[in-house]
Backbone as a ProteinNet text record, in pm:
[ID]
protein_1_A
[PRIMARY]
MEQNWAHIIEAIGEDLSRPGLADTPKRAAKAFEFLTRGYQQSVEDVVNDALFPSDSSEMVLVQDVELYSLCEHHLLPFIGKCHVAYIPTGRVLGLSKVARIVDVFARRLQIQESLTTQIAETIMDVTGAEGVGVIIEAQHMCMMMRGVEKQNSVMKTSAMLGTFRSSQKTREEFLQLLQLSR
[TERTIARY]
876.3	789.2	682.7	637.5	535.5	586.2	709.2	766.8	777.2	812.3	822.8	687	581.8	447.9	410.5	448.2	420.3	489.3	613.2	686.2	619.3	575.2	508.6	379.6	301.1	173.7	197.5	297.7	330.9	384.8	460.6	519.5	414	297.9	192.9	110.2	142.2	76.5	-31.4	-41.7	-144.5	-93.3	-186.2	-158.1	-186.1	-81.2	-97.2	-170.5	-188.1	-263.3	-414.1	-451.8	-593.8	-651.2	-769.8	-823.9	-828.8	-865.1	-874.4	-740.6	-632.4	-499	-415	-467	-388	-320.4	-391.7	-334.4	-302.4	-313	-291.9	-151.9	-45.2	86.9	98.4	41.9	46.1	-37.4	-158.6	-244.7	-184	-124.9	-63.1	55.2	135.8	248.9	200	97.7	41.9	-17	-88	-145.6	-36.1	68.7	176.5	248.9	265.8	325.1	237.6	106.1	13.8	20.5	18.7	19	148.2	254.5	383.8	429.1	334.8	370.1	440.1	438.7	509.5	658.3	713.8	856.5	885.3	784.5	802	762.2	721.1	678.1	776.7	780.3	860.6	769.6	807.7	731.3	725.8	837.8	842.1	740.2	730	635.4	490.4	457.5	317.3	278.3	371.4	340.1	330.1	419	411.7	392.8	470.4	468.6	332.6	248.6	115.6	123.2	208.5	218.3	170.1	77.7	13.7	32.8	58.8	74.6	-52.9	-33.7	-148.1	-107.2	-197.4	-174.5	-217.6	-276.9	-326.7	-212.3	-229.7	-134.7	-211.2	-331.4	-416	-401	-435.5	-418.9	-500.3	-436	-500.1	-503.7	-622.4	-638.2	-705.4	-642.8	-702.8	-722.3	-847.4	-881.7	-934.5	-913.6	-970	-922.9	-795.3	-737.4	-716.3	-787.5	-773.5	-631.3	-582.9	-452.1	-453.8	-376.7	-361	-212.4	-159.8	-17.8	3.3	129.1	166.6	270.2	243.9	336.7	466.4	577.2	704.8	748.4	683.7	721.4	651.4	525.6	447.1	388.9	405.5	347.2	195.5	136.6	-8.1	-52.9	-173.9	-220.6	-244.6	-223.8	-284.4	-357.9	-475.6	-571.2	-617.9	-623.3	-668.3	-690.6	-679.8	-700.9	-585	-552.2	-444.7	-503.3	-463.8	-506	-379.7	-380.4	-263	-302.1	-226	-249.3	-116.3	-122.5	-1.9	-38.4	59.2	43.9	125.8	59.9	133	210.5	314.6	394.1	411.2	301.9	307.6	270.3	260.9	224.9	138.3	38.3	-43.2	-26.5	-44	-28.9	-164.3	-169.2	-293.3	-352	-479.7	-546.7	-519.1	-531.4	-511	-367	-276.5	-134.7	-106.3	-183.8	-167.4	-197.3	-307.8	-344.1	-240.8	-188.3	-87.9	41.5	79.3	198.7	176.6	57.8	25.5	44.4	-6.6	1.9	144.5	226.9	365.6	433.2	411.9	478.8	399.2	266.6	185	198.7	219.9	228.6	370.9	431.3	561.8	551.9	645	649.6	682.7	603.1	609.3	584.4	620.1	561.1	492.7	385.1	303	380.6	467.2	543.6	628.7	696.1	779.8	696.1	585.2	495.9	449.8	410.6	362.3	469	590	701	737.6	740.3	774.7	676.3	548.4	447.5	467.5	484.6	501.3	625.3	737.1	860.8	850.5	783.2	767.9	678.6	566.1	477.4	553.7	632.5	712.1	813	885.2	985.5	923.1	813.7	750.9	689.1	623.2	549	629.5	735.3	805.5	717.8	627.6	528.7	595.1	520.4	562	556.3	467.1	453.4	362.7	377.6	298.1	258.7	134.2	86.7	25.7	62.2	7.2	-33.8	-154.3	-202.9	-254.9	-214.4	-265.9	-334	-452.9	-528.1	-544.3	-496.2	-503.7	-527	-588.6	-606.4	-508.5	-441.1	-334.5	-377.9	-377.8	-417	-322	-197.9	-106.4	-149.3	-224.2	-282.6	-417.1	-486.4	-622.9	-631.7	-548.7	-559.6	-468.1	-365.3	-266.4	-224.5	-133.8	-81.7	-190.4	-207.6	-303.5	-448.3	-472.8	-607.2	-702.6	-665.6	-747.9	-817.8	-946.6	-1023.4	-1053.9	-1057.5	-1100.2	-986.3	-864.4	-751.5	-724.9	-691.8	-657.6	-527.6	-433.9	-308.2	-315.2	-273.7	-269.9	-127.7	-79.7	53.8	44	138.2	139.7	282.4	294.1	419.9	386.5	450.6	427.3	560.5	561.5	683.1	659.6	764.8	755.3	660.1	567.7	476.2	381.3	361.1	276.5	345.8	477.3	553.3	579.6	612.6	654.8	540.1	423.7	311.3	196.3	171.1	59.8	-72.8	-84.3	-207.2	-232.7	-128.1	-142.9	-178.7	-110.2	-139.1	-283.8	-329.7	-467.1	-569	-540	-631.3	-645.2	-534.3	-535	-621.4	-597.2	-672.7	-819.4	-848.6	-987.1	-1060.6	-995.3	-1057.5	-1089.6	-1003.2	-1029.6	-1151.4	-1167.7	-1282.1	-1411.7	-1408.3	-1530.9	-1599.7	-1525	-1586.6	-1623.8	-1613.2	-1649.8	-1791.3
-491.3	-566	-640.6	-575.6	-638.3	-770.3	-772.8	-896.1	-1004.6	-965.6	-1063.7	-1124.8	-1042.8	-1097.8	-1193.7	-1160.9	-1250.6	-1384.9	-1383	-1507.6	-1587.8	-1520.8	-1590.2	-1655.5	-1582.5	-1635.3	-1757	-1747.9	-1861.7	-1978.7	-1949.9	-2055.1	-2136.8	-2077.9	-2155.6	-2237.3	-2222	-2303.3	-2232.3	-2103.1	-2028.3	-1985.6	-1954.3	-1910.9	-1761.3	-1682.4	-1536.3	-1489	-1575.2	-1533.8	-1549.3	-1610.4	-1622.6	-1482.2	-1450.2	-1313.5	-1252.2	-1329.3	-1274.1	-1237.2	-1291	-1265.9	-1169.8	-1124.9	-1044.9	-925.2	-853.1	-734.1	-755.1	-878.7	-904.9	-868.1	-899.9	-860.1	-708.7	-629.6	-484.1	-440	-496.9	-461.2	-505.2	-625.8	-676.4	-588	-546.1	-458.2	-325.4	-270.4	-143.2	-159.1	-269.3	-294.4	-310.6	-384.5	-407.1	-276.4	-190.1	-58	21.9	14.5	84.4	26.3	-106.8	-172.3	-149	-114	-90.1	55.1	145.7	286.3	351.5	288.1	342.8	359.6	281.1	295.8	427.7	484.5	611.1	732	709	818.1	835.4	957	982.4	1042.6	1023.8	1080.8	1232.6	1292.9	1439.8	1488.7	1418.9	1461	1446.2	1336.7	1318.1	1405.3	1433.3	1521.4	1665.4	1704.7	1836	1951.1	1947.3	2053.3	2073.8	1973.3	1984.6	1957.2	2031.9	2030.9	2166.1	2163.9	2288.2	2311.3	2436.1	2465.7	2430.2	2375.9	2338.2	2336.4	2384.6	2378	2244.1	2160.2	2032.1	1941.3	1880.5	1778.7	1649.7	1640.6	1522.9	1429.4	1304.8	1202.5	1232.4	1213.7	1221.7	1079.1	1032.1	895.5	897.3	833	812	661.3	620.5	478.6	427.4	300	229.6	283.5	316.3	356.3	227.9	215.8	95.2	85.5	-38.3	-57.3	-181.9	-173.5	-281.7	-295.2	-415.2	-436.2	-571.3	-598.2	-726	-792.8	-916.7	-994.9	-1014.3	-981.9	-993.3	-1138.7	-1230.9	-1371.8	-1441.2	-1402.8	-1471.5	-1377.8	-1248.9	-1147.2	-1155.8	-1200.8	-1204.4	-1089.6	-1039.8	-924.9	-957.6	-855.8	-855.6	-724.4	-733.2	-622.7	-602.9	-477.6	-456.1	-310.6	-285.6	-151.5	-116.1	11	63.3	170.2	164.3	263.1	334.6	467	546.7	651.2	655.9	759.1	822.9	951.1	1018.9	1128.5	1165.5	1276	1392.4	1498	1608.6	1692	1755.5	1847.3	1978.2	2050.3	2181.1	2181	2062.6	2054.3	1931.6	1948.7	1834.7	1815.3	1692.5	1654.7	1660.4	1713.4	1713.8	1574	1562.8	1433.3	1338.6	1386.7	1297.7	1249.6	1321.8	1283.9	1155.5	1127.9	1001.2	885.8	896	791.7	781.7	893.9	892.4	825.6	848.7	782.3	631.1	590	447.1	390.7	460.4	411.9	407.4	505.7	506.3	373.6	325.2	201.2	76.5	85.3	-30.9	-66.3	31.3	6.8	-30.6	-116	-175.6	-323.1	-403.4	-542	-540.1	-610.2	-590.2	-717.7	-710.2	-796.8	-703.5	-748.8	-662	-609.1	-691.2	-649.3	-526.1	-527.1	-413.1	-291.9	-315.6	-206.4	-128.4	-199.2	-136.3	-45.7	-96.1	-19.6	99.5	81.8	192.3	308.2	277.3	382.1	454.9	381	442.4	531.5	480.9	559.5	685	674.4	790.4	896.2	856.3	953.1	1021.4	946	1002	1102.8	1067.3	1156.5	1283.2	1266.8	1379.7	1478.5	1427.1	1515.4	1559.8	1486.1	1513	1482	1387	1353.4	1301.8	1313.8	1258.7	1106.3	1054.2	910.5	878.2	756.2	709.7	564.6	532.9	394.3	359.6	244	197.2	51.1	20.6	-117.6	-145.7	-259.4	-303.6	-438.7	-449.6	-574.9	-608.5	-726.4	-757.3	-906.5	-931.7	-1067.7	-1089	-1202.2	-1231.2	-1340	-1306.1	-1403.4	-1523.5	-1506.4	-1621.2	-1723.2	-1679.6	-1771.7	-1825.8	-1750.3	-1784.5	-1864.3	-1831.3	-1890.3	-2009.9	-2023.4	-2129.3	-2180.9	-2271	-2318.9	-2375.4	-2317.9	-2370.9	-2336.8	-2241.3	-2203.2	-2175.6	-2085.4	-2044.4	-1913.1	-1922.5	-1809.9	-1700	-1732.3	-1633.6	-1581.9	-1608.8	-1563.9	-1415.2	-1346.4	-1205.1	-1188.2	-1118.1	-1090.2	-949	-933.5	-801.9	-775.2	-656.7	-614.3	-475.2	-444.6	-311.4	-261.3	-130.3	-62.2	52.7	56.3	160.1	231	360.6	439.7	551.2	595.5	706.8	673.9	766	747.3	629.5	586.6	469.1	342.3	347.1	234.1	250.5	372.7	393.4	416.7	458	489.2	390.8	310.4	214.6	288.4	405.9	484.4	530.1	576	620.3	503.7	391.7	271.7	227.6	226.4	186	280.7	412.2	508.2	479	454	420.2	297.1	192.4	68.6	86	165.7	193.9	271.1	371.2	447.6	358.7	265.1	172.2	86.3	44	-39.5	37.4	163.2	243.5	262.5	268.8	299.5	174.2	60	-64.6	-103.4
-2282.8	-2194.5	-2276.5	-2382	-2465.8	-2524.6	-2572.1	-2628.2	-2521.3	-2400.2	-2292.2	-2260.1	-2259.9	-2238.2	-2349.8	-2473.7	-2586.3	-2564.2	-2518.5	-2491.5	-2379.9	-2276.5	-2164.2	-2213.1	-2290.7	-2339.5	-2429.6	-2514.1	-2599.4	-2516.5	-2411.7	-2328	-2253.3	-2226.8	-2159.3	-2259.1	-2388.2	-2489.6	-2568.6	-2554.9	-2628.6	-2765.5	-2849.8	-2986	-2996	-3012.9	-3019.4	-3144.7	-3241.8	-3360.2	-3339.7	-3228.2	-3194.9	-3174	-3228.6	-3221.7	-3080.3	-2981.9	-2846.9	-2785.9	-2840.9	-2785.1	-2868.4	-2981.8	-3075	-3008.4	-2923.6	-2859.3	-2711.4	-2665.6	-2523.4	-2474.8	-2546.1	-2495.6	-2472.7	-2564.2	-2548.4	-2427.9	-2415.2	-2302.3	-2169.8	-2167.2	-2044	-2002.2	-2098.1	-2067.1	-2010.9	-2072.9	-2025.3	-1884.6	-1861.3	-1728.7	-1623.7	-1657.6	-1561.5	-1528.3	-1627.5	-1601.7	-1505	-1523.1	-1434.3	-1292.8	-1282.8	-1152	-1074.3	-1143.6	-1078.3	-1093.8	-1109.2	-1133	-1014.7	-899.4	-783.7	-806.9	-898	-930.9	-1002.1	-1066.8	-1137.5	-1052.5	-928.7	-841.1	-726.4	-676.6	-556.8	-450.1	-326.4	-214.7	-228.4	-264.3	-278.1	-379.8	-492.4	-595.7	-551.6	-483.7	-444.8	-326.1	-235.8	-122.7	-170.8	-260.6	-326.1	-226.3	-118.3	-15.9	50.3	52.6	113.9	264	332	478	526	620.1	661.5	810.4	849.1	992.8	1069.6	1189.7	1271.9	1418.5	1502.4	1646.7	1705.3	1624	1672.9	1713.8	1830.2	1873.9	1905.8	1851	1870.2	1751.2	1772.3	1670.5	1545.2	1431.5	1300.7	1247.3	1210.3	1160.7	1024.4	928.4	796.6	785.3	780.4	788.3	654.8	630.6	514.7	380.2	370.6	242.2	161	48.9	-32.1	-85.2	-91.6	-153.9	-239.4	-346.3	-441.6	-466.8	-445.5	-466.2	-532.4	-565.3	-623.2	-535.1	-498.6	-418.2	-496.7	-434.9	-504.8	-525.3	-459	-473.9	-589.9	-617	-720	-825.7	-806.3	-894.7	-899.3	-789.6	-777.4	-687.7	-709	-630.6	-483.6	-400.2	-268.2	-254.7	-193.2	-192.5	-49.6	-7.5	129.1	162.3	292.8	347	437.6	433.2	517.1	608.7	736.3	835.3	883.2	872.1	906.4	1009.9	1119	1220.6	1256.4	1291.5	1338.8	1437	1518.9	1614.7	1560.4	1511.6	1451	1553.4	1504.4	1586.1	1509.5	1492.8	1427	1280.6	1219.4	1077.4	1054.5	965.9	924.2	774.2	732.7	593.4	524.7	403.2	326.4	321	342.1	355.7	239.2	117.3	2	-7.4	54.6	47	123	226.2	298.1	202.1	130.5	34	-77.5	-121.1	-228	-181.8	-56	-1.9	3	44.7	45.1	-96	-196.9	-334.9	-388.6	-353.2	-402.2	-370.4	-248.6	-207.9	-244.3	-243	-277.4	-424.7	-510	-653.9	-695.6	-614.1	-642.7	-605.5	-651.7	-607.5	-459.4	-377.4	-233.2	-155	-28.2	72.6	171.1	228.1	313.5	433.7	489.9	606.8	575.5	461.8	422.6	387.2	317.8	279.5	401.7	505	627.9	688.2	696.1	753.8	666.3	535.3	444.9	459.3	468.3	483	615.5	723.9	856.2	860.6	813	816.7	730.5	617.1	528.6	591.4	650.8	716.8	830.1	904.3	1014.4	959.7	854	795	737.2	663.7	594.6	693.7	796.3	887.3	1009.3	1043.3	1168.6	1288.3	1271.2	1373.9	1501.4	1609.8	1738.8	1734.9	1653.6	1637.7	1520.7	1469.2	1356	1381.6	1348.4	1350.9	1217.1	1164.6	1038.1	1055.8	1013.3	1011.4	871.1	817	687.2	706	646.1	641.3	493.9	452.1	309.4	284.7	170.1	122.3	7	11.2	-84.2	-181.1	-309.7	-411.7	-413.6	-370.2	-367.2	-262.2	-161.7	-62.4	-109.6	-191.9	-229.6	-360.3	-457.1	-590.6	-612.5	-530.8	-550.3	-413.1	-409.7	-281.9	-192.5	-74.2	23.5	-7.7	-97.3	-141.8	-25.7	60.1	174.6	140.6	112	59.7	160.8	286.7	385.9	472.8	433.4	514.2	491.9	599.9	595.4	672.9	613.3	681.4	737.4	863	927.1	972.2	939	981	1042	1129.8	1190.5	1201.1	1200.8	1229	1322.3	1436	1535.9	1561.9	1540.1	1557	1657.8	1722.9	1818.2	1930.7	1959.7	2072.3	2053.5	1930.5	1908.9	1958.5	1967	2019.8	2169.3	2211.1	2350.1	2447.8	2397.3	2485.1	2462.2	2561.1	2552.8	2533.6	2596.1	2586.4	2441.6	2374.2	2235.4	2144.7	2164.2	2085.2	2106.4	2230.2	2260.8	2199.6	2201.4	2139.4	1989.9	1923.3	1780.8	1755.6	1828.8	1809.3	1843.4	1947.7	1985.6	1877.1	1818.9	1711.5	1590.5	1561.5	1451.7	1480.7	1605.2	1645	1646.2	1687.5	1699.2	1566	1459.1	1330.4	1251.6	1310	1238.7	1269.6
[MASK]
++++++++++++++++++++++++++++++++++++++++++++++++++++++++++++++++++++++++++++++++++++++++++++++++++++++++++++++++++++++++++++++++++++++++++++++++++++++++++++++++++++++++++++++++++++++

C-alpha cells in the first residue's frame, strides 16, 4: 500500500524527495489501514458475548454515536451520528457494543444507505430483538469538497425492522425520543 501511495503522490506532480513528503506514503498507508479497520473486525469479536439477561421489554436507545466512514465512490470521508434503538426480548446488548457494531461497518468503504441497513440487521441478529430502528445523519465530503460543493447539506437515512416497521406507535416513540434530547 505504501508503494501505491508513493505512485499516487508522484502522479499528482509532487516530489517525494521533498522533506515534508519523505514519510508520507508510509503514514498514508498506516492511516488508510486505520480508517478501514472494519475489514479486519468481525461482529462476533466486537460483541464478545456481551449479551445480558433482562426482563426489560422497553425501548433501548443509544443516541449520537459518532461515525467516520469513507465514501466508496470517491474515498472521501463522511462524518456523522448514528442513533440505534431496539426492543429487547430477554437479552440486552452491552452499551459499548452498539458503538462497536457501528464502527465495524463504518470503518469500511461504504455508502450511507447500506451502512444504515447493515447496522440495523446486525443489531437485530445479535440481540434477537422484537424490532430495531437506526437513523444516521452525516455530512459527506464528496458533496462539500468537490462536485456541487454544498457545505451545509446533511444526509439522513433510516432502517426500521420488526416492530419499528410494523408499529406506527413504536416508530413514533423512537422519533419522539430523538427529538426530546435535542
